[in-house]
Backbone bond lengths (Angstrom), bond angles and torsions (degrees), N, CA, C in turn:
res aa  C-N    CA-C-N  psi(-1)  N-CA   C-N-CA  omega(-1)  CA-C   N-CA-C  phi
1 X - - - 1.436 - - 1.546 108.52 -
2 X 1.289 114.79 133.09 1.483 118.63 177.56 1.540 107.84 -69.68
3 X 1.323 115.78 159.12 1.481 117.77 -178.06 1.542 113.43 -59.69
4 X 1.319 114.11 140.87 1.468 122.69 179.81 1.531 105.86 -119.61
5 X 1.331 115.03 136.62 1.463 119.95 -179.26 1.516 110.71 -98.84
6 X 1.348 114.40 129.64 1.488 118.09 172.89 1.481 109.24 -55.83
7 X 1.347 117.80 132.68 1.431 121.90 179.80 1.512 113.79 96.71
8 X 1.317 115.94 -13.22 1.490 119.62 177.65 1.507 110.07 -59.73
9 X 1.353 116.67 147.41 1.481 119.66 -173.36 1.510 114.39 -130.88
10 X 1.312 115.69 157.23 1.479 124.56 172.60 1.515 105.24 -139.58
11 X 1.348 116.63 150.87 1.427 122.04 -179.04 1.532 110.28 -129.15
12 X 1.326 116.25 142.29 1.432 122.53 176.42 1.530 108.17 -129.70
13 X 1.342 116.85 124.25 1.482 121.51 177.23 1.497 107.68 -95.53
14 X 1.316 117.45 131.94 1.464 122.09 178.85 1.526 109.03 -126.36
15 X 1.313 114.58 134.02 1.472 120.80 169.66 1.495 105.75 -101.41
16 X 1.335 115.84 115.34 1.450 120.55 -179.95 1.528 111.69 -64.97
17 X 1.306 117.72 129.55 1.457 120.78 -178.45 1.536 107.74 -116.37
18 X 1.336 116.88 165.97 1.462 118.97 176.86 1.521 111.35 -60.15
19 X 1.322 118.21 -29.60 1.494 119.38 -179.74 1.506 112.78 -69.64
20 X 1.402 116.94 -12.68 1.474 121.57 -178.16 1.534 108.89 -95.55
21 X 1.311 120.56 5.68 1.477 122.20 -178.80 1.515 110.09 -83.56
22 X 1.314 116.32 170.08 1.478 123.93 -176.33 1.510 111.54 -70.73
23 X 1.383 112.85 111.70 1.453 120.66 174.48 1.547 107.25 -140.50
24 X 1.291 115.51 130.23 1.456 118.47 176.41 1.521 110.41 -109.26
25 X 1.318 117.18 142.75 1.456 120.74 -174.79 1.527 112.08 -57.62
26 X 1.288 118.51 -47.19 1.455 122.98 -177.29 1.550 111.34 -86.19
27 X 1.296 116.88 -33.52 1.485 121.75 -173.55 1.511 115.86 -96.89
28 X 1.329 118.01 -12.21 1.443 121.19 179.48 1.497 114.47 80.78
29 X 1.363 114.28 -162.60 1.465 120.75 -179.78 1.505 112.05 -68.25
30 X 1.301 116.68 141.14 1.459 120.84 -177.89 1.520 111.32 -122.22
31 X 1.339 117.87 -69.82 1.448 123.27 -178.26 1.491 111.57 -122.36
32 X 1.323 119.90 137.63 1.474 121.90 -177.89 1.520 114.23 -85.30
33 X 1.371 116.85 45.19 1.430 122.68 -178.04 1.541 108.91 -133.68
34 X 1.326 114.37 165.87 1.474 123.71 -179.64 1.519 108.71 -53.11
35 X 1.314 116.67 119.59 1.437 123.57 -176.21 1.529 112.13 -75.93
36 X 1.329 115.01 146.19 1.467 120.23 -179.89 1.517 109.66 -61.24
37 X 1.350 119.04 -38.11 1.437 121.29 -178.60 1.518 110.29 -67.47
38 X 1.310 120.23 -29.84 1.476 124.00 175.21 1.536 109.30 -70.86
39 X 1.360 115.45 -40.47 1.472 118.96 175.74 1.537 109.69 -58.89
40 X 1.324 115.63 -43.68 1.460 121.22 178.66 1.518 111.85 -57.06
41 X 1.312 115.13 -43.05 1.490 120.27 -179.82 1.515 107.90 -63.21
42 X 1.302 118.70 -42.83 1.462 123.51 -177.58 1.575 109.17 -72.42
43 X 1.300 118.40 -31.90 1.481 119.51 172.77 1.511 109.53 -60.45
44 X 1.326 116.12 -47.49 1.482 120.96 179.43 1.543 110.55 -61.09
45 X 1.333 115.55 -39.49 1.498 119.27 -177.44 1.510 110.29 -67.08
46 X 1.306 118.91 -46.49 1.480 119.76 -176.83 1.547 110.97 -70.11
47 X 1.352 115.46 -32.47 1.476 117.88 173.66 1.539 112.22 -64.33
48 X 1.338 114.48 -39.94 1.501 118.53 178.24 1.518 109.88 -67.85
49 X 1.321 115.89 -39.49 1.490 119.50 177.83 1.514 111.98 -56.73
50 X 1.318 115.32 -36.76 1.456 121.18 178.73 1.546 110.43 -71.00
51 X 1.322 116.80 -35.47 1.483 121.31 -176.19 1.503 112.19 -76.11
52 X 1.320 118.78 -39.20 1.490 122.64 -168.79 1.539 114.85 -50.00
53 X 1.294 121.15 -43.80 1.463 119.39 180.00 1.526 114.60 -66.24
54 X 1.306 117.60 -11.74 1.442 122.39 -178.30 1.528 115.49 -99.43
55 X 1.336 115.31 -6.17 1.468 119.28 179.57 1.532 110.90 -76.51
56 X 1.340 114.67 134.93 1.457 121.56 172.91 1.528 107.67 -79.19
57 X 1.345 115.69 162.76 1.465 120.73 174.01 1.556 107.00 -56.25
58 X 1.342 113.89 134.01 1.455 119.79 177.88 1.512 115.31 84.35
59 X 1.362 117.47 2.77 1.445 122.29 178.82 1.532 109.61 -105.29
60 X 1.338 114.36 156.63 1.468 119.68 171.06 1.517 106.75 -152.35
61 X 1.304 115.70 166.30 1.436 122.22 -178.51 1.533 111.72 -116.78
62 X 1.347 114.34 147.58 1.430 121.67 176.80 1.520 109.49 -121.27
63 X 1.339 118.58 132.73 1.451 119.63 175.69 1.545 108.43 -68.85
64 X 1.338 116.50 133.07 1.428 120.96 -179.70 1.510 113.34 -122.81
65 X 1.360 117.13 -13.37 1.480 120.67 179.73 1.537 108.54 -156.05
66 X 1.338 114.41 146.46 1.430 121.04 -178.86 1.496 108.41 -148.19
67 X 1.305 118.89 129.81 1.452 123.52 176.40 1.512 109.39 -135.51
68 X 1.344 116.74 122.02 1.430 123.61 -178.77 1.509 111.27 -129.49
69 X 1.356 115.56 121.37 1.477 121.15 172.25 1.493 106.95 -107.72
70 X 1.344 114.93 109.86 1.486 122.88 -178.79 1.496 109.06 -88.40
71 X 1.364 114.88 112.26 1.448 120.07 -169.97 1.507 114.82 -106.43
72 X 1.317 118.54 -31.96 1.465 124.90 -178.12 1.485 112.09 -137.42
73 X 1.323 118.07 159.35 1.455 120.23 176.23 1.480 112.70 -90.83
74 X 1.352 116.63 160.27 1.469 124.07 173.30 1.525 105.03 -138.91
75 X 1.307 115.08 135.33 1.442 122.23 179.94 1.518 113.48 -90.25
76 X 1.331 117.38 156.57 1.468 119.01 172.14 1.546 109.51 -55.04
77 X 1.260 117.62 138.99 1.445 125.42 -175.52 1.496 114.48 95.81
78 X 1.319 117.50 -19.37 1.457 121.22 178.90 1.528 110.22 -79.79
79 X 1.344 115.78 148.57 1.474 122.07 174.64 1.512 107.96 -96.30
80 X 1.336 112.73 138.87 1.457 118.58 178.04 1.605 105.61 -128.34
81 X 1.296 114.67 131.47 1.490 120.45 179.08 1.500 109.47 -104.98
82 X 1.299 117.10 122.39 1.460 122.17 177.60 1.520 108.49 -104.12
83 X 1.339 116.04 122.31 1.434 122.37 178.93 1.533 109.44 -111.04
84 X 1.337 116.75 124.48 1.482 120.88 177.01 1.510 108.86 -108.22
85 X 1.322 117.12 138.48 1.428 123.59 -178.79 1.543 108.86 -132.64
86 X 1.358 114.71 129.67 1.512 116.76 -179.97 1.482 107.33 -65.03
87 X 1.336 116.69 126.89 1.462 122.77 178.39 1.525 107.94 -101.81
88 X 1.330 118.36 -41.50 1.470 121.38 -171.70 1.514 110.56 -154.34
89 X 1.319 114.91 143.94 1.438 122.53 172.06 1.524 107.40 -129.16
90 X 1.320 117.39 118.11 1.469 122.61 177.61 1.479 109.86 -126.90
91 X 1.297 117.01 103.73 1.430 120.57 -177.16 1.524 110.10 62.13
92 X 1.372 114.05 -115.86 1.480 118.81 -178.59 1.524 110.67 -100.07
93 X 1.333 118.48 12.77 1.505 120.59 179.88 1.492 109.77 -107.77
94 X 1.379 112.76 131.86 1.484 121.28 177.48 1.514 108.13 -115.79
95 X 1.338 116.39 122.13 1.427 122.50 177.77 1.559 109.09 -108.46
96 X 1.294 115.67 127.47 1.494 122.43 -174.68 1.526 108.94 -123.13
97 X 1.325 115.71 132.84 1.452 120.86 171.25 1.504 109.16 -91.22
98 X 1.314 117.38 141.77 1.471 123.13 -174.54 1.492 111.22 -129.59
99 X 1.337 116.07 138.02 1.470 119.65 173.57 1.544 105.17 -131.57
100 X 1.361 116.02 136.15 1.443 123.06 177.31 1.528 107.59 -114.35
101 X 1.352 115.43 124.41 1.456 120.73 -176.46 1.533 108.52 -124.82
102 X 1.333 116.50 132.81 1.473 120.59 178.34 1.492 111.24 -79.52
103 X 1.315 116.00 168.22 1.449 120.42 177.72 1.490 112.37 -63.94
104 X 1.334 119.27 -15.61 1.433 124.63 175.70 1.522 111.12 -79.73
105 X 1.317 117.25 -5.21 1.428 122.00 -177.66 1.538 114.97 83.80
106 X 1.342 115.05 9.34 1.443 120.82 178.95 1.513 111.76 -87.49
107 X 1.355 116.97 139.33 1.467 119.89 177.74 1.546 105.19 -79.76
108 X 1.310 115.74 109.70 1.456 124.19 179.87 1.492 112.07 -75.13
109 X 1.345 116.60 -41.35 1.474 121.90 -177.10 1.508 110.30 -157.70
110 X 1.331 114.88 155.58 1.451 123.32 171.12 1.501 107.74 -135.17
111 X 1.315 115.71 163.31 1.484 118.57 178.17 1.523 111.91 161.58
112 X 1.352 113.65 -154.20 1.448 118.09 -174.83 1.502 109.40 -158.27
113 X 1.318 114.78 161.77 1.477 121.53 169.95 1.521 107.83 -133.25
114 X 1.296 114.60 159.68 1.472 121.08 173.74 1.519 106.12 -132.81
115 X 1.332 115.57 137.74 1.436 119.48 176.52 1.550 107.40 -130.30
116 X 1.328 113.90 144.86 1.472 121.70 179.25 1.515 106.94 -109.17
117 X 1.313 117.33 126.87 1.478 122.25 -178.82 1.530 108.43 -99.65
118 X 1.358 115.17 130.71 1.439 121.25 178.28 1.530 106.66 -154.42
119 X 1.315 115.01 -174.15 1.461 121.47 -178.87 1.516 110.30 -67.54
120 X 1.294 115.79 134.51 1.496 122.47 177.54 1.487 109.87 -60.76
121 X 1.357 115.73 -38.47 1.469 119.60 178.58 1.537 110.86 -62.61
122 X 1.329 116.43 -40.83 1.456 121.03 -179.74 1.550 110.06 -62.74
123 X 1.330 115.77 -40.76 1.455 121.33 179.02 1.508 108.94 -61.65
124 X 1.309 116.15 -51.78 1.475 122.11 -177.49 1.540 110.49 -61.29
125 X 1.312 117.88 -40.09 1.452 122.34 177.00 1.506 110.69 -60.89
126 X 1.302 116.51 -40.72 1.462 120.92 177.74 1.529 111.11 -63.49
127 X 1.310 117.49 -41.41 1.460 121.51 177.86 1.553 110.71 -64.27
128 X 1.362 114.97 -42.07 1.491 116.27 178.53 1.531 111.19 -64.99
129 X 1.326 116.44 -39.49 1.473 119.94 -179.54 1.538 108.63 -64.31
130 X 1.311 118.28 -41.52 1.459 121.34 177.92 1.528 111.80 -61.59
131 X 1.352 115.22 -44.43 1.476 120.20 178.25 1.534 110.94 -61.47
132 X 1.304 117.60 -40.78 1.484 122.22 178.10 1.518 111.06 -61.34
133 X 1.356 115.95 -46.62 1.459 120.44 177.20 1.521 112.00 -61.78
134 X 1.348 116.34 -40.62 1.450 119.61 -177.86 1.562 109.19 -67.71
135 X 1.322 115.04 -45.40 1.494 119.01 179.47 1.536 110.34 -58.05
136 X 1.335 116.45 -42.94 1.480 120.58 179.23 1.534 108.61 -63.56
137 X 1.293 117.94 -40.19 1.465 121.58 -179.29 1.522 110.69 -64.61
138 X 1.318 117.51 -40.55 1.455 123.16 -179.20 1.506 111.16 -66.80
139 X 1.357 115.92 -33.38 1.484 119.60 -179.04 1.508 111.04 -73.93
140 X 1.357 118.18 -32.42 1.429 121.98 -175.44 1.567 109.06 -129.27
141 X 1.301 118.07 75.23 1.470 117.22 -175.61 1.479 115.05 -68.21
């Protein structure tokens, strides 16, 4: 991993859509606002956006921790800006603090992500091994 500076930032702009509101597979629609699980996805995305310029050829990152505190609502049509700031780098681990602010200036959410950087080949080998174990499990339940 290339050097990462504490305090370095990345920004992700999100336009909340109806597809990002609270809907549960079994329970159906719940609240017509930006869902916490969608915020979590965007937290991961802005954290990865910050990491990408620091990856060496043949490296990739895996999300290993996610913390989201959902503080305010945002409606479909509202813009939310997610700002990620490098908090800590320990070896191959990058910890990023994230704040999501609506166009009303309200802090919608705060939290953090952690990513572990390793060989892309190692990551893909792990996925293949998992798929092999799962296929074997499905053949012999």
